[in-house]
Wavefront OBJ file of the C-alpha trace (Angstrom):
o trace
v 18.914 10.096 -12.385
v 19.324 11.326 -8.777
v 16.157 11.572 -6.706
v 15.140 15.049 -5.621
v 13.375 16.360 -2.535
v 10.645 18.922 -3.138
v 8.144 20.725 -0.899
v 4.446 19.963 -1.457
v 2.538 22.064 1.085
v 3.636 23.919 4.205
v 5.374 21.400 6.469
v 5.207 18.486 4.020
v 7.749 17.539 1.371
v 8.566 14.371 -0.547
v 11.259 12.490 -2.372
v 9.674 11.196 -5.573
v 11.167 7.920 -6.793
v 10.512 6.866 -10.422
v 8.472 3.667 -10.455
v 6.555 1.768 -13.171
v 5.875 4.746 -15.379
v 5.011 7.018 -12.453
v 6.593 7.598 -9.072
v 6.456 6.557 -5.433
v 6.770 9.061 -2.591
v 8.720 9.101 0.656
v 7.265 11.942 2.717
v 9.013 14.278 5.144
v 6.843 16.077 7.687
v 8.208 19.015 9.653
v 11.441 20.989 9.361
v 14.782 19.415 8.493
v 15.935 19.812 12.097
v 13.042 17.617 13.348
v 11.661 15.473 10.556
v 9.145 12.653 10.503
v 9.721 10.336 7.545
v 6.717 8.417 6.205
v 7.602 5.261 4.243
v 11.006 4.355 2.893
v 10.594 2.645 -0.501
v 12.936 -0.342 -1.012
v 16.285 -1.402 0.420
v 17.740 -1.414 -3.102
v 17.058 2.315 -3.526
v 17.957 3.403 0.022
v 21.369 4.945 -0.853
v 19.800 7.217 -3.479
v 16.954 8.091 -1.111
v 19.358 9.033 1.679
v 21.348 11.202 -0.725
v 18.156 13.043 -1.709
v 17.175 13.550 1.938
v 20.617 14.953 2.724
v 20.401 17.254 -0.275
v 17.082 18.445 1.158
v 18.771 19.384 4.432
v 18.129 16.316 6.617
v 20.946 15.034 8.788
v 21.461 12.057 11.115
v 20.120 12.818 14.558
v 17.454 15.181 13.215
v 14.860 12.527 12.330
v 12.259 11.793 15.005
v 10.924 8.533 13.534
v 10.358 6.532 10.356
v 6.685 5.586 9.983
v 5.908 2.619 7.724
v 2.322 2.672 6.444
v 2.321 -1.085 5.708
v 4.735 -3.954 5.385
v 5.178 -4.282 1.625
v 8.786 -3.985 0.497
v 8.155 -0.843 -1.567
v 7.148 0.969 1.636
v 9.160 -0.628 4.420
v 12.122 -2.208 2.643
v 14.350 0.827 3.106
v 13.376 1.403 6.744
v 16.388 -0.444 8.132
v 18.840 1.580 6.061
v 17.105 4.837 7.004
v 17.162 3.858 10.687
v 20.875 3.060 10.561
v 21.638 6.333 8.769
v 19.465 8.582 10.924
v 19.507 6.824 14.294
v 15.705 7.196 14.348
v 13.267 4.508 15.523
v 10.836 2.732 13.197
v 7.106 2.952 13.888
v 4.579 0.622 12.243
v 1.406 -1.381 12.790
v 1.585 -4.788 14.439
v 1.077 -6.591 11.128
v 3.754 -4.483 9.421
v 6.110 -5.034 12.362
v 5.898 -8.787 11.808
v 6.888 -8.336 8.165
v 9.690 -5.884 8.913
v 11.152 -8.072 11.659
v 10.633 -11.318 9.705
v 10.981 -10.760 5.927
v 10.683 -14.479 5.196
v 7.226 -14.506 6.766
v 6.105 -11.782 4.391
v 7.554 -13.570 1.381
v 5.988 -16.928 2.292
v 2.546 -15.593 3.248
v -0.400 -16.771 1.097
v -1.269 -13.150 0.309
v 2.268 -12.154 -0.697
v 1.760 -9.779 -3.641
v 4.867 -10.859 -5.551
v 5.806 -14.187 -7.073
v 7.147 -16.522 -4.368
v 7.521 -19.913 -6.012
v 11.195 -19.993 -7.025
v 14.648 -19.304 -5.612
v 15.020 -16.286 -7.882
v 11.824 -14.846 -6.407
v 13.311 -14.985 -2.910
v 16.529 -13.322 -4.060
v 14.609 -10.490 -5.692
v 12.379 -10.070 -2.647
v 15.350 -9.852 -0.279
v 17.025 -7.211 -2.435
v 14.006 -4.943 -1.917
v 12.893 -6.009 1.575
v 16.366 -5.671 3.101
v 17.523 -7.011 6.425
v 15.136 -7.379 9.378
v 14.596 -4.172 11.327
v 13.146 -3.875 14.831
v 9.987 -1.802 15.210
v 10.343 0.400 18.278
v 6.736 1.573 18.481
v 3.656 -0.339 17.384
v 0.983 2.054 16.125
v -2.642 1.128 16.667
v -6.048 2.552 15.784
v -6.737 5.633 17.881
v -3.133 6.331 18.860
v -2.152 9.981 18.598
v 1.018 12.040 18.611
v 2.054 15.604 17.970
v 4.749 16.641 15.553
v 5.926 20.008 14.220
v 2.835 21.799 15.503
v 0.478 19.197 14.026
v -1.589 16.537 15.805
v -1.825 13.155 14.092
v -4.339 10.401 14.755
v -3.512 6.850 13.680
v -6.190 5.158 11.580
v -6.221 1.439 10.826
v -7.208 1.185 7.136
v -7.094 -2.512 6.168
v -8.072 -3.815 2.753
v -5.041 -3.430 0.522
v -2.927 -4.855 3.322
v -3.965 -6.123 6.738
v -1.719 -3.652 8.553
v -2.347 -0.540 6.422
v -2.191 2.657 8.482
v -3.291 6.210 7.820
v -2.147 9.373 9.599
v -4.890 12.006 9.925
v -4.235 15.638 10.851
v -7.693 17.066 11.499
v -6.777 20.753 11.955
v -5.297 21.045 8.465
v -7.296 18.087 7.107
v -4.243 16.246 5.810
v -4.113 12.462 5.529
v -1.342 10.038 4.594
v -2.823 6.765 3.320
v 0.009 4.658 1.905
v -1.499 2.317 -0.689
v -5.140 2.541 0.335
v -6.231 3.960 -3.023
v -6.148 1.021 -5.421
v -7.848 1.514 -8.780
v -8.196 5.278 -8.368
v -8.130 7.942 -11.063
v -4.463 7.466 -11.872
v -4.285 3.660 -11.753
v -2.271 2.108 -14.556
v -4.401 0.676 -17.328
v -3.030 -2.801 -16.670
v -3.363 -2.676 -12.844
v -6.316 -4.602 -11.447
v -5.614 -3.546 -7.849
v -4.114 -5.402 -4.907
v -6.708 -6.306 -2.290
v -6.367 -8.720 0.611
v -9.854 -7.982 1.994
v -12.385 -6.228 -0.295
v -14.975 -5.677 2.454
v -12.436 -3.926 4.684
v -11.077 -2.020 1.691
v -14.535 -0.646 0.994
v -15.007 0.422 4.603
v -11.564 2.042 4.733
v -12.139 4.044 1.555
v -15.564 5.167 2.771
v -14.084 6.139 6.128
v -11.433 8.356 4.524
v -14.015 9.903 2.186
v -16.247 10.730 5.167
v -13.429 12.725 6.790
v -13.492 15.141 3.835
v -9.709 15.664 3.796
v -8.183 18.588 1.937
v -5.082 16.587 0.949
v -4.478 12.871 0.538
v -0.772 12.003 0.359
v -0.566 8.616 -1.355
v 2.273 6.140 -1.584
v 2.171 6.064 -5.388
v 1.351 8.801 -7.889
v 0.523 12.417 -7.121
v -1.137 13.601 -3.933
v -4.756 14.592 -4.490
v -6.620 17.619 -3.217
v -10.048 19.223 -3.565
v -12.664 17.649 -5.805
v -10.098 15.342 -7.392
v -9.461 13.719 -4.012
v -13.068 12.572 -3.668
v -13.137 11.506 -7.327
v -10.031 9.418 -6.697
v -11.664 7.640 -3.752
v -14.879 7.136 -5.729
v -12.920 5.564 -8.585
v -11.246 3.194 -6.126
v -14.648 2.154 -4.744
v -15.931 1.661 -8.287
v -13.019 -0.685 -9.015
v -14.129 -2.937 -6.151
v -17.623 -3.157 -7.594
v -16.267 -3.807 -11.094
v -14.068 -6.714 -9.984
v -16.878 -8.324 -7.997
v -19.299 -8.024 -10.934
v -16.709 -9.522 -13.266
v -16.164 -12.565 -11.052
v -19.880 -13.191 -10.560
v -20.428 -12.879 -14.311
v -17.586 -15.296 -15.091
v -18.914 -17.859 -12.615
v -22.390 -17.399 -14.053
v -21.143 -18.082 -17.563
v -19.216 -21.236 -16.675
v -18.574 -23.046 -13.397
v -16.523 -24.327 -11.748
v -13.453 -22.205 -12.495
v -10.002 -22.008 -10.944
v -8.367 -18.858 -9.616
v -6.161 -18.456 -12.700
v -9.174 -18.624 -15.034
v -11.107 -16.185 -12.872
v -8.159 -13.795 -12.753
v -7.971 -13.810 -16.547
v -11.704 -13.120 -16.662
v -11.320 -10.170 -14.264
v -8.616 -8.607 -16.441
v -10.747 -9.098 -19.536
v -14.020 -7.793 -18.110
v -12.632 -4.921 -16.010
v -9.652 -3.717 -18.062
v -10.255 -5.213 -21.503
v -6.933 -7.085 -21.342
v -6.176 -10.669 -22.254
v -3.558 -11.973 -19.810
v -1.954 -15.352 -20.482
v -0.133 -15.619 -17.145
v -1.963 -13.711 -14.391
v 0.426 -11.878 -12.045
v 0.601 -13.080 -8.468
v -0.805 -9.868 -6.986
v -3.958 -10.193 -9.117
v -4.486 -13.833 -8.099
v -4.218 -12.689 -4.458
v -6.901 -10.070 -5.102
v -9.241 -12.489 -6.891
v -8.872 -15.036 -4.089
v -9.766 -12.332 -1.556
v -12.898 -11.451 -3.528
v -13.892 -15.119 -3.743
v -13.491 -15.540 0.018
v -15.698 -12.486 0.540
v -18.323 -13.898 -1.824
v -18.180 -17.183 0.104
v -18.651 -15.335 3.397
v -21.816 -13.770 1.971
v -23.101 -17.096 0.655
v -22.732 -16.157 -3.031
v -19.955 -18.563 -4.013
v -18.238 -21.636 -2.679
v -14.981 -23.483 -3.160
v -15.141 -27.099 -4.302
v -12.909 -29.868 -2.920
v -10.660 -29.683 -6.001
v -10.059 -25.963 -5.202
v -12.201 -24.579 -8.017
v -15.033 -22.114 -7.446
v -18.735 -22.016 -8.339
v -21.816 -19.970 -7.553
v -23.958 -21.258 -4.703
l 1 2 3 4 5 6 7 8 9 10 11 12 13 14 15 16 17 18 19 20 21 22 23 24 25 26 27 28 29 30 31 32 33 34 35 36 37 38 39 40 41 42 43 44 45 46 47 48 49 50 51 52 53 54 55 56 57 58 59 60 61 62 63 64 65 66 67 68 69 70 71 72 73 74 75 76 77 78 79 80 81 82 83 84 85 86 87 88 89 90 91 92 93 94 95 96 97 98 99 100 101 102 103 104 105 106 107 108 109 110 111 112 113 114 115 116 117 118 119 120 121 122 123 124 125 126 127 128 129 130 131 132 133 134 135 136 137 138 139 140 141 142 143 144 145 146 147 148 149 150 151 152 153 154 155 156 157 158 159 160 161 162 163 164 165 166 167 168 169 170 171 172 173 174 175 176 177 178 179 180 181 182 183 184 185 186 187 188 189 190 191 192 193 194 195 196 197 198 199 200 201 202 203 204 205 206 207 208 209 210 211 212 213 214 215 216 217 218 219 220 221 222 223 224 225 226 227 228 229 230 231 232 233 234 235 236 237 238 239 240 241 242 243 244 245 246 247 248 249 250 251 252 253 254 255 256 257 258 259 260 261 262 263 264 265 266 267 268 269 270 271 272 273 274 275 276 277 278 279 280 281 282 283 284 285 286 287 288 289 290 291 292 293 294 295 296 297 298 299 300 301 302 303 304 305 306 307 308 309 310
């Protein structure tokens, strides 16, 4: 089915791409004659995305920039194709720039969310991550720029990913947060949440909540507004607490335990699911929680790479 472009609020539209029972969004800010594109989904879906953008009135030469909220392939993988089509530069955080300019580094990183232990894994990753693309402007915390009558401030929102960025428009109280909201109101029932740093994730969610935005445009699922927006952020914070409680309870019941055993326990205690082979993203999240517990003196890793309470 062809992707379609649709307006959301004045000055903001999106191409919604079907994904895992829901959809992912590529946002367009401003008029078709001077558009800012936020995220790009994957390289594999770039031709369909470009067709939808053209059907929505965008043309090469009319795109100011392509902003990538973080370096995961389902947000930055299509950036190279969009840049070649539009002639526009790519903007991203420093951490995302490293992943976009060096896809192998993202695949081989210890916190890579996807499986990365076989040749087939690399082939699948490359299909979505695409060819390396140069980042023309590195966005950092506190940077600001104007676009289409709006003024955006760049926020560094680590937690899901080290280089996660948000774009905050204070006059209209709009915020674009990529994948910050993990475990929110519309999280899939089998999705534990992808976290590379739970402490930073908590601070980032609390920071966005404190801004009291009117709209939060997320990378996956529907944008949230009004009371639902704060409920969504509260649910994401609650997921962090639930995972930590589950891991402490599992270690209290039996120690030491390996990451795979602890990941199974997290699925069981948080989501009520029995998972024989924990997905890679969930093992990344559990490891991040364990490192945070170790930092706080609540758990420790043994020489054989199992974990126990201190």
